[in-house]
Each structure stands twice: as C-alpha cells, then as structure tokens.
C-alpha positions as semicolon CSV with decimal commas, in nm:
position;residue;x (nm);y (nm);z (nm)
1;M;-3,426;5,230;0,667
2;P;-3,277;4,994;0,407
3;N;-3,378;4,633;0,411
4;K;-3,096;4,428;0,561
5;N;-3,187;4,125;0,352
6;Y;-3,159;4,325;0,035
7;E;-2,833;4,469;0,142
8;R;-2,702;4,111;0,205
9;Y;-2,829;4,004;-0,133
10;Q;-2,650;4,294;-0,299
11;E;-2,326;4,210;-0,124
12;L;-2,358;3,849;-0,226
13;M;-2,423;3,937;-0,591
14;V;-2,108;4,159;-0,591
15;K;-1,902;3,868;-0,463
16;I;-2,052;3,635;-0,723
17;K;-1,975;3,886;-0,993
18;D;-1,615;3,920;-0,875
19;I;-1,576;3,546;-0,895
20;E;-1,727;3,530;-1,236
21;S;-1,492;3,816;-1,352
22;A;-1,185;3,636;-1,227
23;A;-1,296;3,308;-1,394
24;G;-1,376;3,496;-1,720
25;L;-1,026;3,649;-1,723
26;M;-0,872;3,307;-1,657
27;N;-1,082;3,156;-1,941
28;W;-0,982;3,430;-2,176
29;D;-0,615;3,386;-2,087
30;Q;-0,653;3,014;-2,152
31;E;-0,786;3,082;-2,495
32;V;-0,536;3,347;-2,589
33;N;-0,212;3,308;-2,401
34;L;-0,192;2,980;-2,211
35;P;0,082;2,737;-2,317
36;S;-0,065;2,415;-2,451
37;K;0,069;2,199;-2,169
38;A;-0,078;2,429;-1,896
39;G;-0,443;2,336;-1,944
40;N;-0,461;2,095;-1,647
41;S;-0,321;2,360;-1,417
42;R;-0,570;2,618;-1,532
43;G;-0,851;2,363;-1,468
44;Q;-0,714;2,320;-1,114
45;Q;-0,715;2,693;-1,075
46;L;-1,074;2,748;-1,200
47;S;-1,224;2,459;-1,007
48;P;-1,210;2,614;-0,658
49;L;-1,360;2,928;-0,793
50;M;-1,663;2,742;-0,918
51;M;-1,685;2,545;-0,596
52;I;-1,709;2,879;-0,409
53;K;-1,954;3,030;-0,650
54;E;-2,213;2,751;-0,663
55;P;-2,327;2,764;-0,290
56;M;-2,337;3,142;-0,320
57;L;-2,587;3,111;-0,604
58;S;-2,821;2,901;-0,396
59;A;-2,793;3,117;-0,082
60;P;-3,083;3,346;-0,174
61;W;-3,306;3,041;-0,227
62;R;-3,198;2,881;0,099
63;I;-3,275;3,202;0,296
64;W;-3,619;3,233;0,121
65;R;-3,701;2,873;0,197
66;K;-3,596;2,891;0,557
67;R;-3,808;3,201;0,621
68;R;-4,114;3,039;0,476
69;N;-4,058;2,710;0,667
70;I;-4,045;2,506;0,347
71;P;-3,907;2,163;0,442
72;R;-3,585;2,069;0,278
73;I;-3,739;1,754;0,139
74;L;-3,960;1,963;-0,081
75;S;-3,679;2,159;-0,230
76;S;-3,363;2,069;-0,414
77;N;-3,136;2,275;-0,186
C-alpha cells in the first residue's frame, strides 16, 4: 500500500513545478517579447504565482513539524 503522505508530497511537488513552469514562461516572454511599457503588468501577473508557491514550499516542513510536535516557536514556519 502506497504511503499517503508520500503521495500528497508528490502531488504538491507537481503543483509547484507547474507554477514554476508558468512563471518561467512568463519570465522568458518578458525577456524576449514583452513591450517595454508592459513590465509593471508582468510583475503584477507574476506576483500572485509566487504568493501561491511560497506556502506550498513550506508545507512539507509544516507537516513534518506537526507530526513530531515541534513547537512553532522553535521553528521559522
């Protein structure tokens, strides 16, 4: 029987990779095709992606800390 936590971890990593791929494409487009006056708009488009990604990156640590009863005060997340 597969480990449920590992499956959740794999699913989370796929979602993070998808976000990184979208951001990478947007960054590439910014460097290659984006009109010079559209930089602010692109920043506004990329910002929410990074805001979604950051908590996802810390999720495995939060799960690990919770399972081992490590108080939040002892950790940065």
